[in-house]
N, C-alpha and C positions, 0 to 999 in steps of 0.2 A: 504494500500500500504506500501511497505517497504522503508527504507531510501535510498536504491540504486535507487529507482524510483524518489525520490524527490531531491537528491543531484545534478543531472545535471540541475535542474530547479532553483536552488538557485540564480544564477547570473541574470537570467531573472526576478525572483521575486524581487531582489534587485533593478533592473532597472525599475520595473513597467511595464514589457512587457508581463506578463502572462494574459490570459483571466480571467475574474472575477471569474468564477466557479473554475478553477484550482488554482488561487491565494488563494481563500478561503480554499480549501482543504489543500494547503501547509501551510497556517497560522495555521490551526487546528493541523496539524502534528507538527509544530514547538512548539506549546504549550506543547506537550507531549514528544518530543524527544530532549534530551540534546545534543546528538552528532550533529544533524543537526543545532541546535541553536548555538553551538560553531563554526561550520563551517560557518554559516551565519555571525557571529561576526568577524571571520577572513576575510571573503570577504569584509565586511564593512571597516575594518581597512586597507586592501589593497587598496580599492577604495579611501579611505581618503588620503593615502600616494601618490597615483598616481595623484589625482586631486589637491593636494596642491602644489603650486609652491615652489621650494626650491632654495635657493641661496647657491651654493657651494663655499667655500673659500679654497684656497690651504693652505697647511701646512706653518707655518711661515718660515721654512728653506727650502722651495721648491726650490728656485733659487740656493741656495748654493749646495744642493744635485745634482741638474741637472748639474751645472757647474763642480762639482767635478767628475761626471761621464763622462762629455764631454772632460775635460782637457787632460786626457791621450790618447785620440783618435788621430790618425794621421790627419794632416791638409788635407782638401779635395783638390783635384787637378782636374783641368779641363782636359778632354780628348782631346788630340791634335793629329791630324793625320799629319804625316810628308808630306808636300805637294810635295816635290821632290821625295819621295819614291812612292807616289801614281802616280805622273807623269811618273816616271821611269817604274813602273809596267805596266802602260797603254802603253807606247811606246814598251816595250818588248812584251806584249801581241799582240799589233797591228802588229808588224813585224813577230811574229810567225804565226799569223793568215794569213797574206799576203803570207808568205812563204809556209804554208800548202795549201793555195788556189792555188798558182802557181804550186806546186808540184803535187797535186792530179788531177787537171783538167787544163792542160796547154792551150788548145785551147780556152776554155771559159774565162780563165784569160787574154789571149792575146786580145780577143775581148773586154773584159771589159776595159782593159787598153787603147785600141784604142778609145773606146767611151769616156773614161775619157780625153784622149788627145784632141779629137775633141771638147769636151766641154770646156776645158781650152783654146783652140785656139779661140773658139767663144767668151769666156769671155775676152780674150786679145783684140779681135777686138772691142768688146763693150767698153772696157776701152779706146782704142784709139779714138773711136767715142765720148766718154764722154769728154776726154781731149780736143778734137777739139771743141766740143760745149762749154766747159768752156772757151777756148781761144776766141771764138766769143763773149761770154757773157762779159768777163772782158777786152777783147781787149789787149792793150799793158800792162795792169796792171796785167795780169795773173801771172807773176813771183812775183810781190809784194804781191798779195793775197796768193799765195802758200807759200811764205816766212813768211807771217803773221800767216797763219794757222800752219805752222811748229813751229813758235815761241810759239804760244799758247799751242800747244801740248807739247813742251819741258818744258814750264813753269808749265804746269799741272803735268808732270812727276817729276819735281824738287819739286813742292809743295807736291805731294804724298809721295816722298821719305823723305821730312822733317817731314811730319806727322807721318810716320811709325817710323822714327828714334826717334822723340820726344816721341812717345808712348812707345817704347822700353826702353828709358832712364827713363821715369817717372815710368814705371812698375817696373824696376829694383830697383829704389830708394824706391818705395812703398814696395816692397818685403823686402828690407833691413830694412826699418822702422818697418814693421810688424814682421819681424823675430827677431829684437832686443828688442822689448818691451815685458814686462811681461803681461800675460793675467790676467784679473780681477778675 
């Protein structure tokens, strides 16, 4: 047999996966063929490199090089969407859609608006029933409970405004500190 027949079998021979008869024929060929013996030696060296665990150490000046490459880059910025712009775009789109709806199919739009009005009227009736039930539940203290709930909501709003203001102030101070310090 020629070397071209034995070369594909060298990896299996190295792993001990060949049948005994074929392994013996390949061993006999390796005793006479210098080219296949050198290829088998290369495969053994590659297997040795792949099987031996290696500990890779970074270059001594790795951190300095990376920091030197990063320093001239612009500071990353968080993507912010302008909430009022998004809300404004939504309102404009909604009114354009409503206008187009009314303009292209007036009768259906009027029927839809009548249905919507009837639904709102039913909702108002349910709200009156709910307030009547609340009045029976709390009795003469309904006004006091309503005032207390309003005070809690007002305090929540004040607290939320304080948190947002504190966050904005602290963020501005942090940005001033980060902007004024020299990077390492």
